[in-house]
C-alpha positions, 0 to 999 in steps of 0.5 A: 030576273034575267037569266045571262044570255037573254037578249033584250030587246035593245040588243037584237039585230036591225036585219033592215037596215043591212046592204042587200048582197049583190052576190048572193045569187050564184048566178051573178056571183059567176058572172062577176068571177067570169068577168074578172077572169077575162080582165085577168092576163094569163099567163101561160093560159093559167089564171091564177086564183089569187088574181081572181079571189082577191078583187071579188073578196075586196074589191067587189065586197063578196064573200067566201061563201058567194066566191065559192058558190059562183067557182063551182057554178062556172066549173060545173058548166065547164065555163072554167077549168081548174088544174087539180092543184087548185092553184089556177084557172083556166078558160076553156078556149085558152086551155085548149090553145094551150094544150096545142101549143105543147104538142108542136 
């Protein structure tokens, strides 16, 4: 007698047919996010987060976990800076230019 919820051999998932995840490595995800950030037109030095996560998640088919891992790596390395609200990012060189422009 088979118990409810037990899996037979034919119900198992075949993992050999799954496509490889190109952004499973945080380094690869970070590289792609930085490429997207450089493609996006910044408004007053700001790159709104949805302009980066949209292409990464929907065009490039990255996952939310891969996005988060890549973004955290870029933030740790200070290759991207995030506003305290989390709504936008900036590239370090444009952030410096923006703060200089605001002081003059």
